C-alpha positions as CSV (number, residue, x, y, z in Angstrom):
1,X,-135.8,169.8,-142.7
2,X,-133.9,169.3,-139.8
3,X,-134.8,168.6,-136.2
4,X,-133.3,169.2,-133.0
5,X,-132.8,166.1,-130.9
6,X,-135.3,167.4,-128.1
7,X,-137.8,167.5,-131.0
8,X,-136.9,164.2,-132.0
9,X,-137.4,162.3,-128.4
10,X,-140.4,164.4,-127.9
11,X,-141.6,163.1,-131.2
12,X,-140.7,159.4,-130.1
13,X,-142.1,159.5,-126.6
14,X,-145.9,160.6,-128.0
15,X,-145.5,158.2,-130.6
16,X,-144.7,155.4,-128.6
17,X,-147.0,156.2,-125.7
18,X,-150.1,156.2,-128.3
19,X,-148.7,153.4,-130.7
20,X,-145.9,151.6,-128.7
21,X,-145.8,149.2,-125.7
22,X,-143.1,148.0,-123.4
23,X,-143.2,144.3,-122.6
24,X,-141.7,143.0,-119.4
25,X,-142.6,139.4,-118.9
26,X,-141.2,136.1,-117.0
27,X,-141.5,132.8,-118.4
28,X,-141.1,129.4,-117.3
29,X,-140.4,126.7,-119.8
30,X,-138.3,124.3,-117.7
31,X,-136.0,127.4,-116.6
32,X,-137.0,130.8,-115.5
33,X,-136.5,133.3,-118.1
34,X,-137.2,136.9,-118.4
35,X,-138.2,138.7,-122.0
36,X,-138.1,142.5,-122.3
37,X,-138.5,144.7,-125.3
38,X,-140.3,148.0,-126.7
39,X,-142.0,148.2,-129.8
40,X,-144.2,150.4,-131.7
41,X,-146.4,149.5,-135.1
42,X,-148.4,151.3,-137.3
43,X,-150.2,150.9,-141.1
44,X,-148.7,154.4,-141.7
45,X,-145.3,153.8,-144.0
46,X,-144.3,157.5,-143.4
47,X,-144.9,157.5,-140.2
48,X,-142.6,154.5,-139.4
49,X,-139.7,155.9,-141.6
50,X,-139.7,158.8,-139.6
51,X,-139.9,156.8,-136.4
52,X,-137.1,154.7,-137.7
53,X,-135.0,157.8,-138.8
54,X,-135.5,159.9,-135.3
55,X,-134.4,156.4,-133.6
56,X,-131.2,156.1,-135.7
57,X,-130.2,159.6,-135.1
58,X,-130.5,159.3,-131.6
59,X,-128.4,156.1,-131.7
60,X,-130.8,153.7,-130.7
61,X,-131.0,150.3,-132.1
62,X,-134.2,148.7,-133.6
63,X,-134.6,146.2,-135.7
64,X,-137.8,146.7,-138.6
65,X,-140.5,144.1,-139.6
66,X,-143.0,144.4,-141.8
67,X,-146.1,142.4,-142.2
68,X,-148.5,142.0,-145.0
69,X,-152.3,142.0,-144.8
70,X,-153.5,138.6,-144.0
71,X,-157.0,139.1,-145.3
72,X,-158.3,141.6,-148.3
73,X,-159.8,144.3,-145.8
74,X,-156.5,144.8,-143.8
75,X,-153.6,147.3,-144.3
76,X,-150.1,146.1,-144.1
77,X,-148.3,147.4,-141.1
78,X,-144.7,147.7,-139.8
79,X,-143.2,147.1,-136.4
80,X,-140.2,148.4,-134.7
81,X,-138.6,146.5,-131.9
82,X,-135.9,147.8,-129.5
83,X,-134.7,144.6,-128.2
84,X,-130.9,145.1,-126.9
85,X,-130.6,146.1,-123.6
86,X,-127.7,149.0,-124.4
87,X,-130.4,150.1,-126.8
88,X,-133.4,150.2,-124.0
89,X,-130.9,152.2,-121.9
90,X,-130.4,154.8,-124.6
91,X,-134.2,154.9,-125.4
92,X,-134.9,155.4,-121.5
93,X,-131.9,158.0,-121.1
94,X,-133.2,160.0,-124.4
95,X,-136.6,159.3,-124.9
96,X,-138.6,157.8,-122.3
97,X,-142.4,157.2,-122.1
98,X,-145.0,160.0,-121.3
99,X,-147.7,157.3,-120.7
100,X,-147.3,156.6,-116.7
101,X,-148.4,152.7,-117.0
102,X,-145.6,152.2,-119.9
103,X,-143.2,154.7,-118.4
104,X,-143.4,152.1,-115.1
105,X,-142.6,149.2,-117.3
106,X,-139.6,151.1,-119.0
107,X,-138.2,151.7,-115.1
108,X,-138.6,148.3,-114.1
109,X,-137.2,146.9,-117.5
110,X,-134.0,149.2,-117.1
111,X,-134.0,147.9,-113.3
112,X,-134.1,144.4,-114.2
113,X,-131.0,145.1,-117.0
114,X,-128.7,147.0,-114.4
115,X,-129.2,144.4,-111.7
116,X,-126.3,143.5,-110.2
117,X,-124.4,140.2,-111.6
118,X,-125.8,136.5,-110.2
119,X,-123.4,135.2,-107.7
120,X,-121.1,138.2,-107.3
121,X,-121.6,138.2,-103.4
122,X,-120.0,134.4,-103.1
123,X,-117.6,134.7,-106.0
124,X,-114.4,135.0,-103.6
125,X,-116.0,132.0,-101.3
126,X,-116.1,129.9,-104.7
127,X,-113.1,131.0,-106.1
128,X,-111.4,130.0,-102.7
129,X,-113.0,126.6,-102.7
130,X,-111.9,126.0,-106.2
131,X,-108.5,127.0,-105.8
132,X,-107.9,124.3,-103.2
133,X,-108.7,121.5,-105.9
134,X,-112.6,121.5,-105.3
135,X,-114.4,121.4,-108.6
136,X,-117.0,123.9,-109.5
137,X,-119.9,121.5,-110.4
138,X,-119.3,120.0,-106.5
139,X,-119.1,123.6,-105.5
140,X,-122.2,124.7,-107.2
141,X,-124.3,121.5,-105.9
142,X,-123.3,122.2,-102.5
143,X,-124.7,125.8,-102.6
144,X,-127.8,124.3,-103.8
145,X,-127.9,125.7,-107.4
146,X,-129.0,124.1,-110.7
147,X,-126.6,121.4,-111.9
148,X,-125.4,123.4,-115.1
149,X,-124.7,126.8,-113.3
150,X,-120.8,125.1,-113.2
151,X,-120.4,126.6,-117.0
152,X,-121.7,130.1,-115.8
153,X,-119.8,130.0,-112.6
154,X,-116.5,129.5,-114.3
155,X,-117.6,132.4,-116.8
156,X,-118.5,134.8,-113.9
157,X,-115.0,134.0,-112.0
158,X,-112.9,134.4,-115.3
159,X,-114.9,137.8,-115.7
160,X,-114.0,138.8,-112.4
161,X,-110.3,138.1,-112.5
162,X,-110.3,134.8,-110.5
163,X,-108.4,131.6,-111.7
164,X,-110.3,129.1,-112.9
165,X,-108.9,125.0,-111.9
166,X,-110.8,122.8,-113.8
167,X,-109.1,119.6,-112.2
168,X,-108.3,118.3,-115.6
169,X,-104.6,117.3,-116.0
170,X,-104.5,118.0,-119.9
171,X,-104.8,115.5,-122.5
172,X,-102.7,112.1,-121.8
173,X,-100.3,111.0,-124.2
174,X,-99.4,107.7,-125.1
175,X,-97.0,106.0,-123.9
176,X,-94.5,103.4,-126.3
């Protein structure tokens, strides 16, 4: 049987509303880290196959996990996760949640994914200071950023098209 994309999106929205979850949480384990994902679990293998099929047709990437029953009384269940930012954006655009609480969490996840890149406002200043020979490490520390941020800053400068001066002169050759 063939289904329209609108039907599949509606089915997925209802299935995720009833059986799924949207997670956005910040953790601090030495560094601040934000986790986000969408998931849906169920013990009915056919429903989970249908869900996976509809996600595939709508080109929304996902992972499949199957858990075995831990005790004789429990049924095994499967879980699908949507973890990658582009896939979550596609889910937001094509499917979404109908449940207000889950829809709000999904909106916050998308806002977090699409936030402006860190340090973009100070990149020209950093590039100018670096071009005059100041090391990225000293610039980063003078701005009050964490000590290891100079690596990320160098990458951001390169991505933005700024030349990066490392201050290194290359390998020294042995003189005979």
